[in-house]
N, C-alpha and C positions, 0 to 999 in steps of 0.2 A: 532160648527165647531171645530174639533180637530186641534191643531197646527201640522204642518208637522214635522215629525221627521227628525233631521239632517241626511244627507247622510253620510254613513260610509266613512272614508278616503280611497281614492283610492290608493292601494299599488303601489309603483314604479314598472314599468315593468321590468321584468327580461328577458334579451335577451336569445333567444334560440340560443345558440352559436354553430356554426359548426366550428371546428378548421380549421384555415387556413393551407394549406399544407406548409411544410417547403421547402424553396428554394432548388432546385436541385443543385445549385452551391455549391462550397466547403464552409463548415462551419469552423469557427475558434474555436479551443479548447485549453485548457491548462491543463496539468496533473501535479499536485504537486507530489513530492516524497521526501523521506528522503534525506537530503543533503549529497552529495557524490555519489549518484546513478544516477545523471543526464545523464551521458554518456551511461550507460547500459539501462536506460529507453528509451533514444533516439533510440538506436539500436532495442529495442523491438518494439517500435512504428513503425519504418520503416519496420520491418518484418510483422507487421499487416496492411501494405499498407497505412500508413499515409504519407501525403505530406507536404512539407515546414516544416520539422522537425527542430526545433531550441532549443537547450538546453540552459537554463539560470540557474542562481543560485536558487535552490529550486524546479526546475521543467522543463517541456518541453512543448513548444508551437508546435501545429501541425494543419494541415488542412485536410479536406476530407468531404465526404457526411455525413449526420446525422447518417446513419447506422454505420459508422465507430465509432462514439461515443459509440453506443451500444456494438459494437464488442470489443472495448478497455475495457469497463466496465467488460465484460465477461472474457476477456483473459489476461488483464495486470496483471502480477505478482508483478510489482514494483511500479506502480502508487498508490498514496494515494486516489485520486479522479479524476474525469473527469469533468472539468468545461467547459460549453458551452457558448461562448461569445455571448451576446445579444446586447450590446451597448457599445460605446466608444466615448469619447469626451474630449477636454481640459476643465479645470475648474479653477475657481479662488476662489469660496466660496461655502458654503453648498447648497445654493439654485440652483446652476447650476447642482449639483449632483442630487438634488431632481428632477429637470426637465428631466435630462437624464434618471433616473429610471422610471419616470412617462410616458416617451415616449415609454416604452416597453409595448406591448399589452398583459399584464399578463392574462386577462380573456380568451384569445384565447390559452393560454398555459396550464392552469390547472384550475380546478373548485374551487369555494369558499369553498368547503368542506375540501380541503387540508390545513393543517397547514403550516406555514412558519417560517423560521428563517433567519435573516439577519446577515451576518458577514462582517466586514470591516477591511481590512489590508492595511498598508501603508508603503512606504519607502520614507523618506524625504518629506512628505506632509507638506505644510505650515499650514494646519488646526490644530486648538488647540485641538479639542475634537472629537475623533473617535466615542465616544458614541453618540454624537449629530448627526453625519453623519448617524450612524446606525438607529437612530430614524427617520430621515428625509427620508431615503430610505424605511423604513417600511411604513411611511405615504404615500409615492409615490405609493407603490403597493396597499395599501388599497384604496387610492383615485381613482386609476384607476378602481378598482372593483366597487366602489360606483357609479362611473359615468356610469357604464354599467348595473348594476343590484342592487337589493335590499340587497343582502348579500355580505359579505366580509370574507376573510380568517382570522383565528385567529392565534396568535403567540404561538409557542411551542419551547422553547429554548433548549430542550433536545433531543426529537425524532421527529423533524419536518418532514413532508412529502416532502416539497420543501425547499431547502437550497439555499439562494441567497447570492452570494459572490460579494463584491465590492473591487477592488484593486486600490489604489491611488499611483501614483508617484508624483513627485514634481509639475507636471502640467497636468497629464492625469488621467481620471477615467474610469475604465472598469467594466462593469456589467456582471456577469456570473450567470448561473443556474447550480447547481451541478446535473449531471445526475446519480451519484451513489447513493446518499442518505447517508446511513451509509458508513463510510470509507471503502475503498476497501480492506484494510488488514483484515477486519472482514469477513473471508471466509465462516463461517457457521459451521465448524467442532468443534470449541471450544465452547462447550455448558455449561461449568461449571460456566461461568460468571466471571472467574478470568482473570486478565490481564497477558499477558505473559511478561517476562523480555526482550524478543526480539520480536519486531513486525514482523508479517508475511511477509510484503513486504520488510522489511530490510533483513530478512533471505533469501528471494528469490533473492534480489539484491546481497547479498554476494555470493550466489551460481553462479550468473551470472558473478561477478567479477573474480571468480575462473575458469570460463569457464566450469563449470560442467553442462553437458547436459544429464546425466543419462546413460553414457556409461562405467564409471569406478566406482569401489567400493568407497563408502563414509562412513566415520566413524565419529561419534560424541561421544567422550568418556565422556562428561559431558552434557548429552542431556537435562536435566531439564524436561520441559513439552513437549519436542519433536518438537518444532517449526521448526528447521532446517530439521529434518528427515521427517516431514509431508510435508513441502514445496518441499523437494527433491523427495518424493514419487509422488507428483502431476506432477513434471517435467518429471520424468521417465515414468509415465503412460500417459503422454500427456493429463492430466485432466485440464479443464478450471478452474482457481481459483475461478470463480464466479458461478460454476455449482450448488452450494448448497444454493444460496441466491437470493434475489430479489433486484430490483434497482428502484430508484426514477423515471427514465424515463418511467417506466411502468404505471405511473399515469398521464402522459401527455395526453392531448386531441389528439395529433397527433400520439400517440403510435401505431405502426404497429405490432399487436400481432402475426399475421401470420408470418411475416418476422423474428421476434425474436424467435418464436417457431422453425422455421427451423434452426436458428442459434444454438439454444440449441441442437436440434437433430443432427446436423452435429458434434457438439462438442462431444456428447455422442458416436456417431459412430466411432470417432477417438481414443477412449480409448484403451489402451493395458494393459495387466497384468504386474505387477511388477516382474522382474526377481529375484528369490530367491538368497540371498547372496550379493545383490547389496548394501543394506543399513544395517548398524550396529550401534546400539546405546547402551550406557552404562551410568549408574549413580549410585553412591553409596547410593542414597536415594531410598527407596522402594516406597515412595509416588510419586517421580518424574517418576519412571519407570511405575507406574500404570497410571499416567496422560498421559504419552506418548502412552500407550496401548489404552486408551480411545479415544484419538484423532485419532489415526490410524484406530481404529474400526469405529468411526463416519465417517471417510473419505471413507473407502473402505471395511468395513466389515471384516469377518474372513479371506478371501483370502489375503487381504493386510496385516493383522496382522501376518499371518503365513509366509509371505515372508520377513518380517523384523526381523533381529536378535537383541534381546534386552537382556542385562545382567545387573546384579546388583553386582558390586564388586569394590574394590579400583582400581583406574586408573593404579597404578604402577604395578599391576599384570596382566593387559590385554595383550593378544597376538594380533599381527596384524592379521586382518581377511583375508588379501590377501598379495601377494608379493609387490603390489604397489597400490596406490589409492590416495584419497584426504581425509585429516582430516580437518574438519571445526568445530569450537566450540566457545561457549561463556562462558569462565570460570568465576567463581565467582570473584567479585571485592572487596567485603568487605565494608559494610556501616560504621562500627565503626573502630576506630583506632586499637584496639586489633585484629580485624578480618583481617585488612590489614597487620598487622605485621605477623600474622600466615600464610597468603597467601605468603608473600614474603619469609618466611622461607621454604615454600613448593616448590617454583619455581625451585630450583636446582634438586629436585627429579623429577619434571615434565620434565625438560630438559634431565636428564639422561635417563628417560623412552623413550623419543622420539628418542634419539640417539641409544639406545639399541634395540628398538623394531620396529621402523618405518623407517629404512633405505630404500630409494627408494620411499618414499612417499612425496607428496606435503602437506604442513601443513599450516593452517591459524587460527589465533585467533583474535576475536574482544575484545578489552579491553580499558578502560580509563586510565590504568596505563602505563605511558610512560617508566617506569623502567622494563616492562615485558620482552623485548628481552634480556637485560643484565641479568635479574634474571634467565632466563632459559639457558643462556650461548649460545645463537644462534644469528647470524646476519641476520636480515630480508632481503630478496631479493626485497621486495616491501612493502611499508606502505601506506595505503589509508585512508585519513581522512573520517570518517563517523560519523553521529549523531544518537545515539540510544535515541530517544526522545530529551531531552535537554542535554543529556550526550555526551560530546565531546570525541569521541573514535578514535582508529586507528585499521584498519584490517592489522595485521602483517602477512606476508607470508614468509615461509621458505621452502627451498628444502633440504631434507635429503639424503645424498649420502652414498652409501655403500662403506666403505673404504675411501681412500683419494680422494678429488676432483681433484687433479692434475692427469694428464695423463703423463706416462713416454714416453719420446721421445728419439729416437736414436740420438747420437751426429751427428751434420752435418759434412760432410767431408770438 
């Protein structure tokens, strides 16, 4: 009599998960943005039909149906991400945050095949280690999957499919899922892998601060890789900034592919050609002008490239492309002391060119150099604090008048 072979271990059952429909009631979202752009982002979100729009330091909270989150990902020029709020509660220690995150039904949101990344940010949190909180939130997600099925998602800290954000205040923890995936300033037209000195959503926000909507000529005399010009082209053409990229929400179990396809089709139907002569760019660097050409070509092909005027010559010899318009630029700031000294010596020449060639124009520069207005000899009409990454900058605006700003008045009788 042969001994019975031991039975093979029975694998844990994997649930055949059917995604729960998202509640039709308003969902809560938060859109981070570069500091200084909260007000223009709030106005943009209101224009996209968001409700309960509240600007806070570093971003804007808003509410609406889940489809609004998809629409904001596709259309927001200023937001850095779109965070969908999943849970919120008061906490006193790490285990309460673990329980909060474990209470989210993660397996009904996305499959175990998707990679995850957890990021924890805090303001005045009493907890000592955000790294430990990050680990416990990751444990909570994995434990919830293990309770439901045999598989679990793996962690990818660089290019995760699903990015989970936890924000801590002094007493409250909020759990979000990033609907964008890659940051929204990554539009898809910059394919050379090089980081721009000016992020795309910051450039779009600067255009919004100037009130530029594609109706008046725009000049960037130091265009670099063309970020301001390319963002301006998208505004003038009514092109959705997310038209050339994908989003994390497309991997959710609840993703409505038909609804989003119609959203993309509607966006494509609203495109309009760029009017010739509207955008002008210049840089003394041939490499910079070539980079600008590539990005415009990637965005709109030969037709867009032909509509934008690009030159390569010293700024001081440029003629105004129109009688009036908007100049917006990110001048070099100099990383080394000798470069900064060279720039400061050049400022008077820049100011003289502005007064000589651009009377009747509105002019704005973003710079970290507080001595910039005095260096060019002009008094700003407005200065807006902005952050270019970690760099504390100001957007200085000037109005250049033809002749004297004073108006002659007849003496009163």
